[in-house]
NUPADO-501117 format. One record per residue: residue in three letters; x, y, z of N, C-alpha, C in turn; residue number from 1. Coordinates in steps of 0.2 Angstrom, whole numbers, plus 2048, in hexadecimal, padded with zeros to 3 digits. Example, Ala and Ser with C-alpha at 12.3 -4.5 7.8 and 13.67 -1.06 7.14 Angstrom:
res / n.px / n.py / n.pz / ca.px / ca.py / ca.pz / c.px / c.py / c.pz / n
ALA / 842 / 7E4 / 827 / 83E / 7EA / 827 / 842 / 7F0 / 827 / 1
SER / 840 / 7F5 / 823 / 844 / 7FB / 824 / 840 / 800 / 827 / 2
This chain:
res / n.px / n.py / n.pz / ca.px / ca.py / ca.pz / c.px / c.py / c.pz / n
MET / 145 / 906 / 532 / 149 / 907 / 539 / 144 / 90A / 53E / 1
ASP / 145 / 909 / 544 / 141 / 90C / 549 / 142 / 913 / 549 / 2
ARG / 13D / 917 / 54A / 13D / 91E / 54A / 141 / 921 / 54F / 3
SER / 142 / 91E / 555 / 146 / 921 / 55A / 14D / 920 / 558 / 4
ILE / 14F / 91A / 555 / 156 / 919 / 553 / 158 / 91E / 54E / 5
LEU / 153 / 91F / 549 / 154 / 924 / 543 / 155 / 92B / 546 / 6
ARG / 152 / 92D / 54B / 152 / 934 / 54E / 159 / 934 / 552 / 7
THR / 15B / 92F / 555 / 162 / 92F / 558 / 167 / 930 / 553 / 8
MET / 167 / 92D / 54E / 16C / 92D / 549 / 16C / 933 / 545 / 9
TYR / 166 / 936 / 544 / 165 / 93C / 540 / 161 / 941 / 544 / 10
PRO / 164 / 945 / 548 / 161 / 949 / 54D / 15E / 94F / 549 / 11
GLU / 160 / 950 / 543 / 15D / 956 / 53F / 156 / 954 / 53D / 12
MET / 153 / 94E / 53E / 14C / 94D / 53D / 148 / 951 / 541 / 13
ASP / 14A / 954 / 547 / 146 / 958 / 54B / 146 / 95F / 548 / 14
ALA / 149 / 960 / 542 / 149 / 967 / 53F / 146 / 965 / 538 / 15
GLY / 140 / 963 / 537 / 13D / 962 / 531 / 13A / 95B / 530 / 16
GLY / 13C / 957 / 534 / 139 / 950 / 534 / 13C / 94B / 52F / 17
PHE / 142 / 94D / 52C / 145 / 948 / 527 / 14C / 948 / 528 / 18
ALA / 150 / 942 / 527 / 157 / 941 / 528 / 15A / 944 / 522 / 19
ARG / 161 / 946 / 523 / 165 / 949 / 51E / 166 / 945 / 518 / 20
SER / 165 / 93E / 519 / 166 / 939 / 513 / 15F / 937 / 511 / 21
ASP / 15A / 93A / 512 / 153 / 938 / 510 / 153 / 938 / 508 / 22
GLY / 151 / 932 / 506 / 152 / 931 / 4FF / 14C / 934 / 4FB / 23
SER / 146 / 934 / 4FE / 140 / 938 / 4FB / 141 / 93F / 4FA / 24
VAL / 144 / 942 / 4FF / 145 / 949 / 4FF / 14B / 94B / 4F9 / 25
ALA / 150 / 947 / 4F9 / 155 / 948 / 4F4 / 153 / 946 / 4ED / 26
PHE / 14F / 941 / 4EC / 14D / 93F / 4E5 / 148 / 944 / 4E3 / 27
TYR / 143 / 946 / 4E7 / 13D / 94A / 4E4 / 140 / 952 / 4E4 / 28
THR / 145 / 954 / 4E8 / 148 / 95A / 4E7 / 14B / 95B / 4E0 / 29
ARG / 14E / 955 / 4DE / 151 / 955 / 4D7 / 14B / 955 / 4D2 / 30
VAL / 146 / 952 / 4D3 / 141 / 951 / 4CE / 13D / 958 / 4CD / 31
HIS / 13C / 95C / 4D3 / 139 / 963 / 4D2 / 13E / 967 / 4CE / 32
ALA / 144 / 967 / 4CF / 149 / 96B / 4CB / 148 / 96A / 4C3 / 33
LEU / 145 / 965 / 4C1 / 144 / 963 / 4BA / 13D / 965 / 4B7 / 34
LEU / 138 / 966 / 4BC / 131 / 967 / 4BA / 130 / 96E / 4B8 / 35
THR / 12B / 96F / 4B3 / 128 / 976 / 4B2 / 121 / 976 / 4B3 / 36
ALA / 11E / 97B / 4B3 / 116 / 97C / 4B4 / 112 / 979 / 4AF / 37
ASP / 115 / 978 / 4A9 / 111 / 975 / 4A3 / 112 / 96E / 4A2 / 38
ASP / 116 / 96B / 4A6 / 117 / 964 / 4A5 / 111 / 95F / 4A7 / 39
VAL / 111 / 95A / 4A3 / 10C / 954 / 4A4 / 111 / 94F / 4A7 / 40
VAL / 10F / 94C / 4AD / 114 / 948 / 4B0 / 110 / 941 / 4B1 / 41
LEU / 114 / 93C / 4AF / 111 / 935 / 4B0 / 114 / 932 / 4B6 / 42
ASP / 110 / 930 / 4BB / 113 / 92C / 4C1 / 112 / 925 / 4BF / 43
PHE / 117 / 922 / 4BD / 117 / 91B / 4BB / 118 / 916 / 4C1 / 44
GLY / 113 / 912 / 4C2 / 113 / 90E / 4C8 / 111 / 912 / 4CE / 45
ALA / 10C / 916 / 4CD / 10A / 91B / 4D3 / 107 / 918 / 4D9 / 46
GLY / 104 / 912 / 4D8 / 101 / 90E / 4DE / 0FC / 913 / 4E1 / 47
ARG / 0FB / 911 / 4E8 / 0F6 / 915 / 4EB / 0F8 / 91B / 4EF / 48
GLY / 0FF / 91D / 4EE / 102 / 923 / 4F1 / 104 / 921 / 4F8 / 49
ARG / 107 / 91B / 4F9 / 109 / 919 / 500 / 10D / 91E / 504 / 50
PHE / 111 / 922 / 501 / 115 / 927 / 505 / 111 / 92C / 509 / 51
ASN / 10A / 92C / 507 / 106 / 931 / 50B / 104 / 92E / 512 / 52
ASP / 106 / 927 / 513 / 104 / 924 / 519 / 109 / 926 / 51F / 53
THR / 110 / 927 / 51D / 115 / 927 / 523 / 11A / 92D / 521 / 54
ALA / 11A / 92F / 51B / 120 / 934 / 51A / 11F / 93A / 51E / 55
PRO / 124 / 93E / 520 / 124 / 944 / 523 / 120 / 949 / 51E / 56
ALA / 11E / 94E / 521 / 11A / 953 / 51D / 11E / 956 / 518 / 57
TYR / 124 / 958 / 519 / 128 / 95B / 514 / 129 / 956 / 50E / 58
SER / 12A / 950 / 50F / 12B / 94B / 50A / 125 / 94A / 506 / 59
ARG / 11F / 94A / 50A / 119 / 949 / 506 / 117 / 94E / 501 / 60
ALA / 119 / 954 / 503 / 118 / 95A / 4FF / 11C / 95A / 4F9 / 61
LEU / 122 / 958 / 4FA / 127 / 957 / 4F4 / 124 / 952 / 4EF / 62
GLN / 122 / 94D / 4F1 / 11F / 947 / 4ED / 119 / 948 / 4EA / 63
ASP / 115 / 94D / 4EC / 10F / 94F / 4E9 / 111 / 955 / 4E3 / 64
LEU / 111 / 953 / 4DD / 113 / 957 / 4D8 / 10E / 95B / 4D5 / 65
ARG / 107 / 95A / 4D7 / 102 / 95D / 4D3 / 102 / 965 / 4D3 / 66
PRO / 104 / 968 / 4D9 / 104 / 96F / 4D9 / 109 / 972 / 4D4 / 67
HIS / 10E / 96E / 4D2 / 114 / 971 / 4CE / 114 / 970 / 4C7 / 68
VAL / 10F / 96C / 4C4 / 10E / 96A / 4BD / 107 / 96B / 4BA / 69
SER / 106 / 96A / 4B4 / 100 / 96A / 4B1 / 0FB / 964 / 4B3 / 70
ARG / 0FE / 95E / 4B3 / 0FA / 958 / 4B4 / 0FF / 952 / 4B6 / 71
VAL / 0FC / 94E / 4BB / 100 / 948 / 4BD / 0FB / 943 / 4BC / 72
ILE / 0FD / 93E / 4B8 / 0F9 / 938 / 4B6 / 0FD / 932 / 4B9 / 73
GLY / 0F9 / 92F / 4BE / 0FC / 929 / 4C1 / 0F9 / 922 / 4BE / 74
VAL / 0FE / 91E / 4BC / 0FC / 918 / 4B9 / 0FF / 912 / 4BE / 75
ASP / 0FB / 90C / 4BE / 0FE / 907 / 4C2 / 0F9 / 901 / 4C0 / 76
PRO / 0FC / 8FB / 4C0 / 0F8 / 8F5 / 4BF / 0F3 / 8F4 / 4C4 / 77
ASP / 0F4 / 8F6 / 4CA / 0EF / 8F5 / 4D0 / 0EA / 8FB / 4D0 / 78
PRO / 0E4 / 8F9 / 4D0 / 0DE / 8FE / 4D1 / 0DF / 902 / 4D7 / 79
ALA / 0E3 / 901 / 4DC / 0E4 / 905 / 4E1 / 0E7 / 90C / 4DF / 80
VAL / 0E9 / 90C / 4D9 / 0EC / 913 / 4D7 / 0E6 / 918 / 4D7 / 81
HIS / 0E0 / 916 / 4D7 / 0DA / 91B / 4D8 / 0DA / 91E / 4DF / 82
GLN / 0DD / 91B / 4E4 / 0DE / 91E / 4EA / 0E3 / 923 / 4EB / 83
ASN / 0E7 / 924 / 4E6 / 0ED / 928 / 4E6 / 0EB / 92F / 4E6 / 84
ALA / 0EB / 933 / 4EB / 0E9 / 93A / 4EC / 0EE / 93F / 4E9 / 85
THR / 0F4 / 93D / 4E6 / 0F9 / 942 / 4E4 / 0F9 / 942 / 4DC / 86
VAL / 0F4 / 93F / 4D9 / 0F4 / 93F / 4D1 / 0ED / 943 / 4CF / 87
HIS / 0ED / 946 / 4CA / 0E7 / 949 / 4C7 / 0E3 / 944 / 4C4 / 88
GLU / 0E6 / 93F / 4C1 / 0E2 / 939 / 4BE / 0E5 / 933 / 4BF / 89
ALA / 0E2 / 92D / 4C0 / 0E4 / 927 / 4C1 / 0E2 / 922 / 4BC / 90
ARG / 0E6 / 91E / 4B9 / 0E4 / 919 / 4B4 / 0E7 / 913 / 4B6 / 91
VAL / 0E3 / 90D / 4B5 / 0E6 / 907 / 4B6 / 0E9 / 904 / 4B0 / 92
MET / 0EF / 901 / 4B0 / 0F2 / 8FE / 4AB / 0EF / 8F7 / 4A9 / 93
PRO / 0EE / 8F6 / 4A3 / 0EB / 8EF / 4A1 / 0F0 / 8E9 / 4A3 / 94
ASP / 0F6 / 8EB / 4A2 / 0FC / 8E6 / 4A4 / 102 / 8EA / 4A7 / 95
VAL / 107 / 8E7 / 4A9 / 10C / 8EA / 4AC / 111 / 8EE / 4A8 / 96
SER / 110 / 8ED / 4A1 / 114 / 8F0 / 49C / 110 / 8F4 / 497 / 97
THR / 10A / 8F6 / 498 / 106 / 8FA / 494 / 104 / 900 / 498 / 98
VAL / 106 / 906 / 495 / 104 / 90C / 498 / 0FE / 90F / 495 / 99
PRO / 0F9 / 910 / 498 / 0F3 / 913 / 495 / 0F3 / 91B / 494 / 100
VAL / 0F8 / 91D / 490 / 0F9 / 924 / 48F / 0FB / 925 / 488 / 101
ASP / 0F9 / 92A / 485 / 0FA / 92C / 47E / 102 / 92C / 47C / 102
SER / 104 / 92B / 476 / 10B / 92B / 474 / 10D / 933 / 474 / 103
LEU / 113 / 934 / 476 / 116 / 93A / 476 / 112 / 940 / 47A / 104
SER / 10F / 93E / 480 / 10B / 942 / 483 / 10D / 944 / 48A / 105
VAL / 113 / 941 / 48C / 116 / 942 / 493 / 11C / 946 / 493 / 106
ASP / 11D / 94B / 497 / 123 / 94F / 498 / 128 / 94B / 49C / 107
VAL / 126 / 949 / 4A2 / 12A / 946 / 4A7 / 127 / 940 / 4AA / 108
VAL / 12A / 93A / 4AA / 128 / 934 / 4AE / 12C / 934 / 4B4 / 109
VAL / 128 / 933 / 4BA / 12B / 932 / 4C0 / 129 / 92B / 4C2 / 110
THR / 12E / 927 / 4C4 / 12D / 920 / 4C7 / 131 / 91F / 4CD / 111
ASN / 12D / 91D / 4D2 / 130 / 91D / 4D9 / 130 / 916 / 4DC / 112
TRP / 135 / 912 / 4DD / 135 / 90B / 4DF / 131 / 907 / 4DA / 113
VAL / 132 / 907 / 4D4 / 12F / 903 / 4CF / 133 / 8FF / 4CB / 114
PHE / 139 / 902 / 4C8 / 13D / 8FE / 4C4 / 13F / 8F7 / 4C6 / 115
GLU / 140 / 8F7 / 4CD / 142 / 8F0 / 4D0 / 13D / 8EB / 4CF / 116
HIS / 137 / 8EC / 4CE / 132 / 8E7 / 4CD / 130 / 8E5 / 4C6 / 117
VAL / 133 / 8E9 / 4C1 / 132 / 8E7 / 4BA / 134 / 8E1 / 4B8 / 118
THR / 12F / 8DD / 4B5 / 131 / 8D6 / 4B2 / 133 / 8D6 / 4AB / 119
ASP / 131 / 8DB / 4A7 / 132 / 8DC / 4A0 / 135 / 8E3 / 49E / 120
PRO / 13B / 8E4 / 4A0 / 13E / 8EB / 49F / 13E / 8ED / 498 / 121
ALA / 13F / 8E9 / 493 / 13F / 8EC / 48C / 138 / 8EF / 48B / 122
ALA / 133 / 8EB / 48D / 12C / 8EE / 48B / 12A / 8F4 / 48F / 123
VAL / 12C / 8F4 / 495 / 12B / 8FA / 499 / 12F / 900 / 496 / 124
ALA / 135 / 8FF / 495 / 139 / 905 / 492 / 136 / 907 / 48B / 125
ALA / 134 / 903 / 487 / 131 / 905 / 481 / 12A / 909 / 482 / 126
GLU / 126 / 907 / 487 / 120 / 90B / 488 / 122 / 912 / 48B / 127
LEU / 127 / 912 / 490 / 129 / 919 / 492 / 12B / 91D / 48D / 128
ASP / 12F / 91A / 488 / 132 / 91E / 482 / 12C / 920 / 47E / 129
ARG / 127 / 91C / 47D / 121 / 91D / 479 / 11D / 924 / 47B / 130
VAL / 11C / 924 / 482 / 118 / 929 / 484 / 11C / 930 / 486 / 131
LEU / 122 / 92F / 486 / 126 / 935 / 488 / 128 / 93A / 482 / 132
LYS / 127 / 940 / 482 / 128 / 945 / 47D / 130 / 945 / 47C / 133
PRO / 132 / 947 / 476 / 139 / 949 / 475 / 13C / 94E / 47A / 134
GLY / 141 / 94C / 47D / 144 / 951 / 482 / 142 / 94F / 489 / 135
GLY / 13D / 94B / 489 / 13A / 949 / 490 / 13E / 945 / 494 / 136
LEU / 13C / 945 / 49A / 140 / 942 / 4A0 / 13D / 93C / 4A3 / 137
ILE / 141 / 937 / 4A5 / 13F / 932 / 4AA / 143 / 932 / 4B0 / 138
CYS / 13F / 933 / 4B6 / 143 / 934 / 4BC / 141 / 92E / 4C0 / 139
ALA / 146 / 92A / 4C3 / 144 / 924 / 4C6 / 149 / 923 / 4CC / 140
ARG / 146 / 920 / 4D2 / 149 / 91E / 4D7 / 148 / 917 / 4D8 / 141
THR / 14E / 913 / 4D9 / 14D / 90C / 4DA / 153 / 909 / 4DD / 142
PRO / 153 / 903 / 4E0 / 159 / 900 / 4E3 / 15E / 8FF / 4DE / 143
ASN / 165 / 8FF / 4E0 / 16A / 8FD / 4DC / 16B / 8F6 / 4DC / 144
ARG / 16B / 8F2 / 4D6 / 16B / 8EB / 4D6 / 171 / 8E8 / 4DA / 145
TRP / 176 / 8EC / 4DB / 17C / 8EA / 4DE / 17D / 8ED / 4E5 / 146
GLY / 178 / 8F1 / 4E7 / 178 / 8F4 / 4EE / 175 / 8EE / 4F3 / 147
HIS / 176 / 8F0 / 4FA / 175 / 8EB / 4FF / 16E / 8E9 / 4FF / 148
TRP / 169 / 8EE / 4FE / 162 / 8EC / 4FE / 160 / 8E7 / 4F9 / 149
ALA / 162 / 8E8 / 4F2 / 160 / 8E4 / 4ED / 164 / 8DD / 4EE / 150
VAL / 16A / 8DD / 4EF / 16E / 8D7 / 4F0 / 16B / 8D2 / 4F6 / 151
GLY / 169 / 8D6 / 4FB / 166 / 8D2 / 501 / 15F / 8D0 / 4FF / 152
ALA / 15B / 8D4 / 4FB / 154 / 8D1 / 4F8 / 155 / 8CB / 4F4 / 153
ARG / 15A / 8CB / 4F0 / 15B / 8C6 / 4EB / 15D / 8BF / 4EF / 154
LEU / 160 / 8C0 / 4F5 / 161 / 8BA / 4F9 / 15B / 8B7 / 4FC / 155
VAL / 156 / 8BB / 4FD / 150 / 8B9 / 500 / 14A / 8B8 / 4FC / 156
SER / 146 / 8B3 / 4FC / 140 / 8B2 / 4F8 / 13C / 8B8 / 4F8 / 157
ASN / 138 / 8BA / 4F3 / 133 / 8BF / 4F3 / 12E / 8BE / 4F8 / 158
ARG / 12C / 8B8 / 4FA / 127 / 8B7 / 4FF / 12A / 8B9 / 506 / 159
ALA / 130 / 8B9 / 507 / 133 / 8BB / 50D / 134 / 8C2 / 50E / 160
HIS / 133 / 8C6 / 509 / 135 / 8CD / 50A / 131 / 8D1 / 50F / 161
ASP / 12B / 8CF / 510 / 127 / 8D3 / 515 / 12A / 8D1 / 51C / 162
ARG / 12C / 8CB / 51D / 12F / 8C9 / 524 / 136 / 8CD / 525 / 163
LEU / 13A / 8CD / 51F / 140 / 8D1 / 520 / 13F / 8D8 / 521 / 164
LEU / 13A / 8DB / 51E / 139 / 8E3 / 51F / 136 / 8E4 / 526 / 165
SER / 132 / 8DF / 529 / 130 / 8E0 / 530 / 136 / 8DF / 535 / 166
TRP / 13A / 8DB / 533 / 140 / 8DA / 538 / 144 / 8E1 / 538 / 167
MET / 145 / 8E4 / 532 / 149 / 8EA / 531 / 145 / 8F0 / 534 / 168
GLY / 13F / 8EF / 536 / 13B / 8F5 / 539 / 138 / 8F9 / 533 / 169
THR / 138 / 8F7 / 52D / 135 / 8FB / 528 / 12D / 8FA / 528 / 170
ARG / 12A / 8FF / 529 / 122 / 8FF / 529 / 120 / 8FF / 522 / 171
ARG / 11D / 8F9 / 520 / 11A / 8F8 / 519 / 115 / 8F3 / 519 / 172
GLU / 10F / 8F4 / 517 / 10A / 8F0 / 517 / 10B / 8EA / 511 / 173
GLY / 108 / 8E5 / 512 / 109 / 8DF / 50E / 107 / 8E1 / 507 / 174
ARG / 101 / 8E5 / 506 / 0FF / 8E8 / 4FF / 104 / 8EC / 4FC / 175
ASP / 109 / 8EE / 4FF / 10E / 8F3 / 4FC / 115 / 8EF / 4FB / 176
ILE / 115 / 8E9 / 4FC / 11B / 8E5 / 4FB / 11A / 8E1 / 4F4 / 177
PHE / 11F / 8E1 / 4EF / 11E / 8DE / 4E9 / 124 / 8DA / 4E7 / 178
PRO / 124 / 8D5 / 4E3 / 12A / 8D1 / 4E1 / 12F / 8D6 / 4DD / 179
THR / 135 / 8D5 / 4DE / 13A / 8D8 / 4DB / 13E / 8D4 / 4D6 / 180
ARG / 141 / 8D8 / 4D1 / 144 / 8D5 / 4CC / 14B / 8D8 / 4CA / 181
TYR / 14C / 8DE / 4CB / 152 / 8E2 / 4CA / 155 / 8E1 / 4C3 / 182
LEU / 151 / 8E2 / 4BE / 153 / 8E2 / 4B7 / 154 / 8E8 / 4B4 / 183
MET / 152 / 8EE / 4B7 / 153 / 8F5 / 4B5 / 157 / 8F9 / 4BA / 184
ASN / 15C / 8F5 / 4BD / 15F / 8F8 / 4C3 / 167 / 8F9 / 4C3 / 185
THR / 169 / 8FA / 4BD / 170 / 8FB / 4BC / 171 / 900 / 4B6 / 186
PRO / 176 / 905 / 4B7 / 177 / 90A / 4B1 / 178 / 906 / 4AA / 187
ARG / 17B / 900 / 4AA / 17C / 8FD / 4A4 / 175 / 8FB / 4A1 / 188
ALA / 171 / 8F8 / 4A5 / 16A / 8F6 / 4A3 / 166 / 8FC / 4A0 / 189
LEU / 167 / 901 / 4A4 / 163 / 907 / 4A2 / 165 / 90A / 49B / 190
ARG / 16C / 90A / 49A / 16F / 90C / 493 / 16C / 908 / 48E / 191
ALA / 16C / 901 / 48F / 16A / 8FD / 48A / 162 / 8FD / 488 / 192
LEU / 15E / 8FF / 48E / 157 / 8FF / 48D / 155 / 906 / 48A / 193
PHE / 159 / 90B / 48B / 157 / 912 / 488 / 15D / 915 / 484 / 194
PRO / 15E / 911 / 47E / 163 / 914 / 47A / 161 / 91B / 477 / 195
GLY / 166 / 91F / 476 / 165 / 926 / 474 / 163 / 92B / 47A / 196
TYR / 162 / 928 / 480 / 160 / 92D / 485 / 166 / 92F / 489 / 197
ARG / 166 / 935 / 48C / 16B / 937 / 490 / 16A / 934 / 497 / 198
VAL / 16F / 930 / 499 / 16E / 92C / 49F / 172 / 92F / 4A5 / 199
ILE / 16E / 931 / 4AA / 172 / 933 / 4B0 / 16F / 92F / 4B6 / 200
VAL / 174 / 92C / 4B9 / 173 / 927 / 4BF / 178 / 929 / 4C4 / 201
TYR / 175 / 92A / 4CA / 17A / 92A / 4D0 / 177 / 927 / 4D6 / 202
GLY / 17C / 926 / 4DB / 17A / 922 / 4E1 / 177 / 926 / 4E7 / 203
HIS / 173 / 923 / 4EB / 171 / 926 / 4F1 / 171 / 921 / 4F6 / 204
VAL / 173 / 923 / 4FC / 174 / 91F / 502 / 16F / 921 / 507 / 205
PRO / 169 / 91E / 508 / 164 / 920 / 50D / 166 / 91E / 514 / 206
PRO / 162 / 920 / 519 / 164 / 91D / 520 / 164 / 916 / 520 / 207
PRO / 169 / 913 / 524 / 16A / 90C / 525 / 163 / 908 / 527 / 208
ASP / 163 / 901 / 526 / 15D / 8FD / 527 / 15F / 8F7 / 52A / 209
ALA / 163 / 8F7 / 530 / 166 / 8F1 / 533 / 162 / 8EF / 539 / 210
GLY / 15B / 8EF / 538 / 157 / 8ED / 53D / 156 / 8F2 / 543 / 211
ARG / 155 / 8EF / 549 / 153 / 8F4 / 54E / 159 / 8F5 / 553 / 212
SER / 15F / 8F4 / 551 / 165 / 8F5 / 555 / 168 / 8FB / 553 / 213
LEU / 169 / 900 / 558 / 16C / 906 / 557 / 174 / 905 / 554 / 214
LEU / 177 / 901 / 558 / 17E / 8FF / 556 / 17F / 8FC / 54F / 215
ALA / 17A / 8F8 / 54D / 17B / 8F5 / 547 / 179 / 8FA / 541 / 216
ASN / 175 / 8FE / 543 / 173 / 904 / 53E / 179 / 909 / 53D / 217
GLN / 17C / 90A / 543 / 182 / 90F / 542 / 188 / 90C / 53E / 218
ALA / 189 / 905 / 540 / 18E / 902 / 53C / 18D / 901 / 535 / 219
LEU / 186 / 900 / 533 / 185 / 8FF / 52C / 185 / 906 / 528 / 220
ARG / 183 / 90C / 52C / 184 / 912 / 529 / 18B / 914 / 527 / 221
ARG / 190 / 912 / 52C / 197 / 913 / 52A / 199 / 90F / 524 / 222
LEU / 197 / 909 / 524 / 199 / 904 / 51F / 197 / 907 / 518 / 223
LEU / 191 / 909 / 518 / 18E / 90C / 511 / 191 / 912 / 50F / 224
LYS / 194 / 916 / 514 / 197 / 91C / 512 / 19E / 91A / 50E / 225
LEU / 1A1 / 915 / 510 / 1A7 / 913 / 50D / 1A6 / 90F / 506 / 226
ALA / 1A0 / 90D / 505 / 19F / 909 / 4FF / 1A0 / 90D / 4F8 / 227
PRO / 1A2 / 90A / 4F3 / 1A3 / 90E / 4EC / 19C / 910 / 4EA / 228
GLU / 19B / 915 / 4E6 / 194 / 917 / 4E3 / 191 / 911 / 4DF / 229
ALA / 195 / 90C / 4DC / 192 / 907 / 4D9 / 18E / 902 / 4DD / 230
ALA / 190 / 903 / 4E4 / 18C / 8FF / 4E9 / 187 / 903 / 4ED / 231
SER / 185 / 909 / 4EA / 180 / 90D / 4EE / 17A / 909 / 4EF / 232
THR / 176 / 90A / 4F4 / 170 / 907 / 4F5 / 16B / 908 / 4F0 / 233
ILE / 16A / 90F / 4EE / 165 / 911 / 4E9 / 168 / 914 / 4E3 / 234
TRP / 165 / 914 / 4DE / 166 / 918 / 4D8 / 161 / 91D / 4D7 / 235
PHE / 163 / 923 / 4D6 / 15F / 929 / 4D3 / 160 / 929 / 4CC / 236
ILE / 15B / 929 / 4C8 / 15C / 928 / 4C0 / 158 / 92D / 4BD / 237
PHE / 15C / 930 / 4B8 / 159 / 936 / 4B4 / 15B / 934 / 4AD / 238
LEU / 155 / 933 / 4A9 / 156 / 931 / 4A2 / 153 / 936 / 49D / 239
GLN / 157 / 939 / 499 / 154 / 93E / 494 / 154 / 93C / 48D / 240
LYS / 14E / 93C / 48A / 14D / 93A / 483 / 14F / 93F / 47F / 241
ALA / 152 / 93D / 479 / 155 / 942 / 474 / 150 / 947 / 472 / 242
GLU / 152 / 94D / 470 / 14D / 952 / 46E / 14A / 950 / 467 / 243
GLY / 14D / 94C / 463 / 14B / 94B / 45C / 148 / 944 / 45C / 244
ALA / 147 / 940 / 462 / 145 / 939 / 462 / 13D / 939 / 460 / 245
């Protein structure tokens, strides 16, 4: 969405730089509440740290977990992960479902805008379970398979996603756009993939994304407020491994 439209709809942006419905602020605030100073954090699908390009200063600070934990290890199939300035150590994954981290060595997994791209959810779930200590947590933000973002994306070919994002006014470089699958994007799928875990999933509705029209965005915001949680745009996911696992 155009920044001028966003500021018109959310005037509080002039008091801190972010909207009241900013998903990054909401998600990472919850993540911080779960961290301890001794934690080893795995940033699964860390990428190059794209949020550093455009996110408001407060949001960037929240997403940089290094000052608050013992270690942040970023993993990604793309060697661009070595450009990520918010991890202590970057490791390239040999394939999309192999995590180059020792078993039972991670306290918290954070994965942001990744689950929607997974092509082999069983393999990914097994790897995250392997590296996670008993009692450890997986914290994920991902589109809801049945939210308007994901439904719209499934109606459009993956090759057309960059054009759709451009029309919506979403600033994203081609290197940051990846094919979507939505195989780990429902509470039912997560419970099946992580048996024995405590599964907490709740919806979040970010600012609307109806192109460059103020009226269209205002109408979409009202509509999304009326939608049931099952149709929320985004899921915030918190999975806790059993202590004795």
